[in-house]
Backbone as CSV, one residue per row, in Angstrom:
resi,resn,N_x,N_y,N_z,CA_x,CA_y,CA_z,C_x,C_y,C_z
1,MET,-1.427,0.933,0.460,-0.766,2.192,0.216,0.723,2.018,-0.011
2,THR,1.287,1.169,0.785,2.706,1.004,0.678,3.051,-0.229,-0.119
3,ALA,4.358,-0.491,-0.180,4.790,-1.665,-0.911,4.344,-2.948,-0.255
4,ALA,4.089,-2.916,1.025,3.800,-4.148,1.740,2.341,-4.533,1.651
5,ARG,2.112,-5.825,1.499,0.773,-6.339,1.696,0.564,-6.518,3.187
6,THR,-0.676,-6.416,3.639,-0.949,-6.468,5.059,-1.920,-7.579,5.384
7,PRO,-1.914,-8.042,6.646,-2.852,-9.077,7.025,-4.262,-8.549,7.012
8,THR,-5.228,-9.436,6.946,-6.618,-9.018,6.952,-6.965,-8.414,8.288
9,PRO,-8.006,-7.536,8.362,-8.287,-6.794,9.574,-8.622,-7.642,10.786
10,ALA,-9.027,-8.902,10.618,-9.353,-9.743,11.757,-9.018,-11.177,11.412
11,PRO,-8.686,-12.001,12.433,-8.425,-13.408,12.154,-9.617,-14.053,11.456
12,HIS,-9.336,-14.993,10.561,-10.414,-15.593,9.777,-11.471,-16.242,10.653
13,ALA,-11.056,-16.775,11.814,-12.015,-17.452,12.669,-13.081,-16.505,13.201
14,GLN,-12.771,-15.210,13.233,-13.715,-14.234,13.750,-14.641,-13.701,12.656
15,LEU,-14.422,-14.120,11.424,-15.213,-13.618,10.320,-16.298,-14.627,9.949
16,GLY,-17.354,-14.128,9.318,-18.414,-15.007,8.848,-17.966,-15.805,7.638
17,LEU,-18.746,-16.825,7.311,-18.399,-17.706,6.196,-18.288,-16.930,4.885
18,ARG,-19.207,-16.020,4.663,-19.198,-15.262,3.405,-17.933,-14.433,3.282
19,GLU,-17.529,-13.790,4.367,-16.327,-12.957,4.320,-15.077,-13.815,4.153
20,ARG,-15.059,-14.988,4.793,-13.905,-15.883,4.641,-13.778,-16.355,3.198
21,LYS,-14.909,-16.618,2.549,-14.881,-17.026,1.144,-14.357,-15.892,0.256
22,LYS,-14.743,-14.674,0.570,-14.262,-13.528,-0.203,-12.748,-13.390,-0.080
23,ILE,-12.253,-13.546,1.126,-10.817,-13.441,1.356,-10.076,-14.547,0.607
24,LYS,-10.627,-15.757,0.649,-10.006,-16.884,-0.045,-9.957,-16.650,-1.551
25,THR,-11.051,-16.144,-2.104,-11.097,-15.876,-3.539,-10.138,-14.756,-3.917
26,ARG,-10.150,-13.683,-3.149,-9.263,-12.551,-3.430,-7.803,-12.984,-3.373
27,THR,-7.467,-13.801,-2.377,-6.091,-14.276,-2.245,-5.707,-15.177,-3.408
28,ALA,-6.634,-16.046,-3.828,-6.352,-16.943,-4.952,-6.084,-16.151,-6.232
29,ILE,-6.852,-15.103,-6.455,-6.663,-14.268,-7.649,-5.315,-13.569,-7.606
30,ARG,-4.977,-13.014,-6.458,-3.683,-12.343,-6.334,-2.532,-13.317,-6.560
31,ASP,-2.590,-14.465,-5.873,-1.496,-15.430,-5.981,-1.332,-15.918,-7.420
32,ALA,-2.445,-16.155,-8.101,-2.384,-16.587,-9.490,-1.737,-15.510,-10.358
33,THR,-2.097,-14.266,-10.111,-1.543,-13.150,-10.883,-0.040,-13.052,-10.699
34,TYR,0.426,-13.120,-9.462,1.859,-13.025,-9.196,2.620,-14.176,-9.846
35,ARG,2.066,-15.382,-9.792,2.738,-16.535,-10.407,2.866,-16.357,-11.908
36,LEU,1.800,-15.914,-12.546,1.831,-15.731,-13.994,2.795,-14.619,-14.396
37,ILE,2.772,-13.526,-13.653,3.665,-12.411,-13.987,5.123,-12.825,-13.826
38,GLU,5.413,-13.583,-12.784,6.783,-14.065,-12.585,7.211,-14.961,-13.740
39,ASP,6.286,-15.769,-14.251,6.623,-16.730,-15.306,6.714,-16.099,-16.689
40,GLN,5.795,-15.147,-16.988,5.712,-14.676,-18.378,5.669,-13.165,-18.533
41,GLY,5.709,-12.426,-17.445,5.699,-10.977,-17.539,4.305,-10.389,-17.383
42,TYR,4.267,-9.101,-17.110,2.991,-8.436,-16.829,2.112,-8.338,-18.077
43,ASP,2.663,-7.848,-19.159,1.852,-7.609,-20.355,1.282,-8.898,-20.930
44,ALA,2.012,-10.000,-20.828,1.551,-11.260,-21.396,0.487,-11.937,-20.540
45,THR,0.327,-11.492,-19.328,-0.639,-12.107,-18.408,-2.025,-11.521,-18.653
46,THR,-2.993,-12.383,-18.896,-4.353,-11.937,-19.185,-5.299,-12.289,-18.042
47,ILE,-6.426,-11.601,-18.023,-7.444,-11.883,-17.017,-7.944,-13.315,-17.154
48,GLU,-8.071,-13.798,-18.382,-8.529,-15.170,-18.612,-7.554,-16.184,-18.004
49,GLN,-6.264,-15.927,-18.175,-5.266,-16.827,-17.591,-5.323,-16.787,-16.061
50,ILE,-5.482,-15.601,-15.537,-5.571,-15.453,-14.083,-6.782,-16.211,-13.542
51,ALA,-7.913,-16.047,-14.216,-9.135,-16.719,-13.781,-8.974,-18.235,-13.815
52,GLU,-8.360,-18.736,-14.877,-8.184,-20.188,-14.999,-7.311,-20.731,-13.884
53,LEU,-6.197,-20.050,-13.613,-5.280,-20.525,-12.576,-5.898,-20.402,-11.184
54,ALA,-6.695,-19.367,-10.965,-7.343,-19.171,-9.662,-8.613,-19.990,-9.514
55,GLU,-9.018,-20.646,-10.616,-10.220,-21.480,-10.636,-11.487,-20.669,-10.340
56,VAL,-11.561,-19.512,-10.997,-12.758,-18.679,-10.939,-13.060,-18.212,-12.355
57,SER,-14.184,-17.541,-12.533,-14.522,-17.006,-13.846,-13.894,-15.630,-14.032
58,PRO,-13.678,-15.205,-15.290,-13.179,-13.844,-15.524,-14.069,-12.782,-14.897
59,SER,-15.379,-13.006,-14.910,-16.282,-12.022,-14.300,-16.058,-11.913,-12.802
60,THR,-15.674,-13.024,-12.160,-15.363,-12.982,-10.726,-14.112,-12.157,-10.477
61,VAL,-13.122,-12.324,-11.343,-11.900,-11.522,-11.207,-12.256,-10.043,-11.264
62,PHE,-13.057,-9.647,-12.238,-13.429,-8.235,-12.380,-14.310,-7.763,-11.233
63,ARG,-15.058,-8.663,-10.626,-15.898,-8.272,-9.505,-15.042,-7.887,-8.286
64,TYR,-13.921,-8.568,-8.137,-13.038,-8.272,-7.014,-12.030,-7.168,-7.347
65,PHE,-11.604,-7.127,-8.596,-10.582,-6.167,-9.015,-10.986,-5.579,-10.369
66,PRO,-11.343,-4.307,-10.428,-11.820,-3.706,-11.683,-10.804,-3.762,-12.825
67,THR,-9.507,-3.726,-12.500,-8.475,-3.767,-13.533,-7.354,-4.703,-13.104
68,LYS,-6.531,-5.094,-14.051,-5.378,-5.945,-13.726,-4.424,-5.212,-12.798
69,GLU,-4.306,-3.906,-12.984,-3.442,-3.120,-12.114,-3.899,-3.192,-10.654
70,ASP,-5.207,-3.248,-10.459,-5.733,-3.315,-9.096,-5.348,-4.612,-8.400
71,ILE,-5.218,-5.691,-9.151,-4.808,-6.960,-8.542,-3.421,-6.807,-7.939
72,VAL,-2.551,-6.120,-8.650,-1.185,-5.930,-8.184,-1.132,-4.993,-6.984
73,LEU,-1.937,-3.952,-6.999,-1.790,-2.875,-6.025,-2.694,-2.971,-4.811
74,THR,-3.877,-3.538,-4.960,-4.863,-3.486,-3.887,-4.424,-4.324,-2.691
75,ASP,-4.521,-3.737,-1.495,-4.322,-4.485,-0.266,-5.265,-3.936,0.793
76,GLU,-5.117,-4.413,2.019,-6.003,-3.983,3.094,-5.338,-2.939,3.982
77,PHE,-4.316,-2.259,3.454,-3.552,-1.358,4.305,-4.350,-0.148,4.763
78,ASP,-5.116,0.463,3.873,-5.773,1.721,4.215,-6.678,1.616,5.440
79,PRO,-7.594,0.629,5.501,-8.421,0.529,6.711,-7.599,0.293,7.969
80,LEU,-6.536,-0.525,7.846,-5.688,-0.780,9.007,-4.891,0.453,9.398
81,LEU,-4.464,1.221,8.409,-3.757,2.464,8.684,-4.603,3.381,9.543
82,VAL,-5.850,3.576,9.145,-6.750,4.442,9.892,-6.992,3.880,11.288
83,GLU,-7.230,2.579,11.363,-7.495,1.942,12.655,-6.307,2.084,13.600
84,ASP,-5.107,1.812,13.085,-3.918,1.876,13.928,-3.600,3.302,14.365
85,LEU,-3.784,4.256,13.456,-3.513,5.646,13.829,-4.486,6.130,14.892
86,ARG,-5.741,5.733,14.784,-6.725,6.130,15.784,-6.458,5.481,17.133
87,ALA,-5.754,4.364,17.128,-5.466,3.655,18.378,-4.246,4.217,19.100
88,ARG,-3.475,5.063,18.445,-2.288,5.639,19.091,-2.705,6.655,20.147
89,PRO,-1.847,6.879,21.160,-2.176,7.853,22.216,-2.456,9.232,21.631
90,ALA,-3.481,9.880,22.132,-3.895,11.174,21.580,-2.818,12.238,21.728
91,ASP,-1.962,12.106,22.756,-0.937,13.122,22.986,0.401,12.762,22.335
92,GLU,0.445,11.676,21.592,1.679,11.288,20.914,1.918,12.210,19.723
93,PRO,3.151,12.685,19.521,3.424,13.512,18.341,2.980,12.802,17.069
94,TRP,2.398,13.572,16.165,1.772,12.991,14.988,2.733,12.138,14.169
95,LEU,3.926,12.637,13.915,4.866,11.885,13.101,5.350,10.625,13.806
96,GLU,5.369,10.629,15.132,5.728,9.412,15.846,4.659,8.344,15.661
97,SER,3.411,8.758,15.631,2.324,7.816,15.358,2.495,7.211,13.969
98,LEU,2.820,8.049,13.002,3.024,7.564,11.635,4.202,6.597,11.565
99,ARG,5.292,6.928,12.244,6.451,6.041,12.239,6.077,4.658,12.775
100,HIS,5.326,4.648,13.847,4.925,3.374,14.446,4.094,2.540,13.475
101,VAL,3.104,3.155,12.856,2.195,2.430,11.970,2.924,1.933,10.723
102,PHE,3.735,2.784,10.110,4.443,2.372,8.902,5.479,1.287,9.207
103,ARG,6.141,1.405,10.348,7.122,0.396,10.739,6.462,-0.975,10.872
104,LYS,5.274,-0.995,11.440,4.527,-2.246,11.612,4.175,-2.871,10.267
105,SER,3.684,-2.062,9.339,3.293,-2.584,8.030,4.495,-3.089,7.247
106,ILE,5.574,-2.315,7.256,6.762,-2.688,6.497,7.378,-3.964,7.050
107,ALA,7.386,-4.095,8.362,7.952,-5.296,8.980,7.216,-6.537,8.521
108,PHE,5.892,-6.447,8.399,5.128,-7.594,7.939,5.438,-7.915,6.483
109,GLY,5.361,-6.916,5.635,5.519,-7.158,4.206,6.886,-7.669,3.831
110,THR,7.925,-7.098,4.435,9.283,-7.479,4.051,9.732,-8.783,4.683
111,SER,9.092,-9.191,5.776,9.488,-10.444,6.422,8.626,-11.618,5.987
112,GLU,7.321,-11.386,5.792,6.410,-12.473,5.465,6.309,-12.731,3.959
113,GLU,6.386,-11.692,3.147,6.197,-11.856,1.705,7.221,-11.015,0.933
114,PRO,8.504,-11.255,1.157,9.516,-10.394,0.514,9.493,-10.454,-1.000
115,GLU,9.257,-11.648,-1.575,9.267,-11.757,-3.037,8.100,-10.995,-3.653
116,VAL,6.929,-11.115,-3.039,5.759,-10.400,-3.541,5.966,-8.894,-3.419
117,THR,6.506,-8.471,-2.291,6.743,-7.048,-2.087,7.671,-6.483,-3.149
118,ARG,8.726,-7.203,-3.470,9.668,-6.723,-4.476,9.054,-6.745,-5.876
119,LEU,8.264,-7.763,-6.169,7.617,-7.820,-7.479,6.659,-6.652,-7.657
120,ARG,5.859,-6.363,-6.657,4.890,-5.270,-6.757,5.594,-3.945,-7.021
121,THR,6.647,-3.681,-6.262,7.328,-2.399,-6.425,8.068,-2.322,-7.754
122,ARG,8.588,-3.452,-8.221,9.249,-3.448,-9.525,8.254,-3.124,-10.629
123,LEU,7.056,-3.668,-10.533,6.029,-3.379,-11.530,5.620,-1.909,-11.490
124,MET,5.632,-1.297,-10.319,5.301,0.121,-10.222,6.285,0.974,-11.019
125,VAL,7.515,0.523,-11.074,8.545,1.254,-11.823,8.488,0.926,-13.306
126,GLU,8.308,-0.343,-13.643,8.455,-0.791,-15.022,7.198,-0.665,-15.872
127,VAL,6.027,-0.667,-15.262,4.774,-0.687,-16.023,4.034,0.640,-15.820
128,PRO,3.954,1.484,-16.843,3.311,2.798,-16.689,1.876,2.733,-16.162
129,SER,1.105,1.748,-16.607,-0.287,1.673,-16.164,-0.386,1.344,-14.676
130,VAL,0.544,0.545,-14.183,0.561,0.231,-12.747,0.944,1.472,-11.954
131,ARG,1.943,2.201,-12.442,2.361,3.417,-11.746,1.244,4.455,-11.737
132,SER,0.533,4.584,-12.848,-0.579,5.533,-12.913,-1.694,5.155,-11.947
133,ARG,-1.993,3.861,-11.888,-3.030,3.403,-10.971,-2.599,3.598,-9.520
134,MET,-1.308,3.425,-9.261,-0.800,3.635,-7.917,-1.029,5.079,-7.474
135,MET,-0.830,6.016,-8.375,-1.043,7.426,-8.033,-2.504,7.685,-7.688
136,GLU,-3.426,7.060,-8.422,-4.838,7.194,-8.097,-5.134,6.611,-6.719
137,SER,-4.549,5.461,-6.438,-4.766,4.800,-5.156,-4.223,5.644,-4.010
138,MET,-3.070,6.256,-4.217,-2.476,7.076,-3.163,-3.331,8.299,-2.867
139,SER,-4.029,8.798,-3.874,-4.934,9.923,-3.653,-6.051,9.538,-2.689
140,VAL,-6.569,8.321,-2.842,-7.603,7.829,-1.928,-7.039,7.718,-0.516
141,THR,-5.816,7.205,-0.405,-5.171,7.106,0.905,-5.015,8.486,1.531
142,GLY,-4.664,9.461,0.717,-4.506,10.820,1.224,-5.780,11.369,1.832
143,HIS,-6.904,11.095,1.197,-8.180,11.582,1.732,-8.523,10.897,3.053
144,LEU,-8.177,9.620,3.186,-8.386,8.943,4.463,-7.507,9.548,5.551
145,LEU,-6.265,9.854,5.190,-5.372,10.487,6.151,-5.900,11.852,6.589
146,CYS,-6.502,12.571,5.660,-7.084,13.873,6.016,-8.101,13.722,7.145
147,GLN,-8.892,12.674,7.099,-9.889,12.442,8.138,-9.224,12.222,9.487
148,VAL,-8.197,11.375,9.515,-7.534,11.061,10.773,-6.761,12.265,11.299
149,ILE,-6.090,12.971,10.403,-5.343,14.160,10.818,-6.290,15.199,11.394
150,GLY,-7.437,15.360,10.753,-8.420,16.301,11.269,-8.870,15.931,12.672
151,GLU,-9.090,14.636,12.897,-9.499,14.184,14.219,-8.422,14.457,15.264
152,ARG,-7.167,14.216,14.912,-6.075,14.365,15.873,-5.732,15.818,16.152
153,THR,-5.903,16.674,15.164,-5.473,18.067,15.313,-6.612,19.037,15.583
154,GLY,-7.845,18.567,15.441,-8.977,19.459,15.631,-9.217,20.377,14.445
155,ARG,-8.562,20.111,13.332,-8.751,20.911,12.124,-9.790,20.250,11.221
156,ALA,-10.332,21.024,10.323,-11.261,20.468,9.344,-10.492,19.556,8.390
157,PRO,-11.001,18.354,8.114,-10.279,17.430,7.233,-10.018,17.988,5.836
158,ASP,-10.868,18.888,5.370,-10.676,19.448,4.031,-9.994,20.810,4.063
159,SER,-9.421,21.173,5.218,-8.716,22.453,5.291,-7.436,22.394,4.465
160,PHE,-6.972,23.549,4.048,-5.802,23.626,3.183,-4.579,22.969,3.815
161,GLU,-4.291,23.297,5.077,-3.093,22.778,5.732,-3.135,21.259,5.863
162,VAL,-4.285,20.726,6.237,-4.411,19.276,6.391,-4.231,18.583,5.046
163,ARG,-4.838,19.123,4.003,-4.712,18.506,2.686,-3.274,18.538,2.187
164,VAL,-2.590,19.646,2.400,-1.199,19.746,1.959,-0.330,18.735,2.696
165,PHE,-0.514,18.634,4.012,0.306,17.706,4.789,0.030,16.264,4.385
166,ALA,-1.236,15.899,4.269,-1.596,14.518,3.952,-1.067,14.112,2.581
167,MET,-1.244,14.986,1.586,-0.807,14.633,0.242,0.714,14.691,0.110
168,SER,1.363,15.528,0.896,2.829,15.512,0.927,3.325,14.186,1.483
169,LEU,2.626,13.692,2.476,3.001,12.423,3.083,2.853,11.266,2.093
170,VAL,1.698,11.155,1.452,1.499,10.023,0.537,2.395,10.153,-0.693
171,GLY,2.637,11.393,-1.126,3.562,11.581,-2.241,4.966,11.145,-1.877
172,GLY,5.383,11.464,-0.653,6.700,11.033,-0.192,6.811,9.521,-0.113
173,LEU,5.759,8.868,0.365,5.780,7.412,0.458,5.803,6.754,-0.920
174,MET,5.126,7.379,-1.881,5.172,6.852,-3.239,6.597,6.927,-3.787
175,GLU,7.281,8.018,-3.522,8.658,8.152,-3.984,9.582,7.169,-3.272
176,VAL,9.306,6.885,-2.003,10.080,5.873,-1.286,9.988,4.536,-2.019
177,THR,8.769,4.154,-2.392,8.548,2.890,-3.078,9.289,2.843,-4.411
178,LEU,9.165,3.919,-5.180,9.820,3.949,-6.489,11.341,3.945,-6.344
179,TYR,11.859,4.723,-5.424,13.311,4.784,-5.211,13.859,3.421,-4.812
180,TRP,13.156,2.758,-3.922,13.585,1.438,-3.440,13.676,0.452,-4.600
181,ALA,12.659,0.443,-5.454,12.660,-0.483,-6.588,13.691,-0.094,-7.637
182,GLU,13.810,1.198,-7.908,14.777,1.665,-8.906,16.209,1.304,-8.521
183,HIS,16.469,1.196,-7.225,17.808,0.842,-6.740,17.889,-0.628,-6.344
184,ARG,17.082,-1.439,-7.024,17.145,-2.906,-6.915,16.947,-3.407,-5.485
185,HIS,16.165,-2.682,-4.718,15.796,-3.082,-3.358,17.014,-3.280,-2.463
186,GLU,18.096,-2.555,-2.750,19.315,-2.725,-1.963,19.228,-2.039,-0.608
187,ASP,18.468,-0.955,-0.516,18.337,-0.239,0.753,17.313,-0.926,1.649
188,ASP,17.383,-0.633,2.928,16.371,-1.113,3.858,15.137,-0.231,3.723
189,LEU,13.988,-0.841,3.434,12.778,-0.064,3.182,12.371,0.740,4.418
190,GLY,12.491,0.155,5.579,12.147,0.889,6.798,13.008,2.125,6.988
191,ASP,14.302,2.001,6.665,15.195,3.159,6.781,14.797,4.267,5.809
192,LEU,14.390,3.883,4.600,13.971,4.887,3.618,12.721,5.623,4.094
193,VAL,11.774,4.905,4.688,10.568,5.563,5.204,10.945,6.525,6.328
194,GLU,11.857,6.109,7.207,12.306,6.994,8.289,12.945,8.264,7.712
195,ARG,13.754,8.098,6.680,14.390,9.259,6.057,13.354,10.180,5.435
196,ALA,12.336,9.588,4.801,11.285,10.397,4.187,10.526,11.196,5.246
197,LEU,10.211,10.564,6.371,9.498,11.266,7.443,10.373,12.362,8.048
198,ASN,11.690,12.124,8.102,12.597,13.162,8.597,12.598,14.381,7.680
199,VAL,12.540,14.129,6.367,12.488,15.242,5.415,11.201,16.037,5.606
200,LEU,10.088,15.335,5.776,8.817,16.031,5.981,8.812,16.809,7.286
201,GLN,9.484,16.271,8.290,9.489,16.918,9.593,10.450,18.101,9.659
202,HIS,11.634,17.943,9.057,12.687,18.951,9.221,13.046,19.703,7.941
203,GLY,12.576,19.215,6.798,12.949,19.832,5.538,14.342,19.384,5.117
204,LEU,14.858,19.971,4.044,16.185,19.642,3.553,17.242,20.438,4.318
205,ALA,18.298,19.735,4.726,19.406,20.441,5.382,20.111,21.304,4.357
206,PRO,20.649,22.462,4.776,21.349,23.334,3.809,22.608,22.664,3.281
207,GLY,22.937,22.936,2.027,24.138,22.388,1.421,23.918,20.979,0.931
208,LYS,24.963,20.416,0.362,24.884,19.069,-0.169,25.095,18.076,0.971
209,PRO,24.425,16.888,0.874,24.594,15.870,1.926,25.996,15.301,1.926
């Protein structure tokens, strides 16, 4: 959902052989894609080139990622987001739970894979097809948030208020990502997310900042 890539939901040692192979293949495809894009640009990078560098077939690439845009954008954040939010104390204010979860994800992405994080967000700004796919992906994230919000608040997940809040949240996070990249990643990403959550919580202050 966010600019950051996230660790897999469980240590590899706890996963079966088949799942470990899937993770290895998915990672190889992603890494190959990022290397090629860095070297020759997004448009010049083809699925065939990605497959060759990752040492898989083009059909394998498509089996893991339906489009080239998905290779850039797909991560494991959504399942972890839901898991982490459900693990927060039931009486914790909702936005505080969100701050905790987003802070955790951003800390990983910006410290462990800063170059990848910046490349992904730059592509979201520069490549229309990536930005369009990102909007589709954020819609899926919004529906997952509706489920968790419904559980925490006792409201129906498809109720009007829950849907408005969830989609306002994911829309705000999308703008955080675009703003960060448009300004050459000069701002602290965690600070921008905090500012976005403050806007959602308190609205715009009267007058000019």
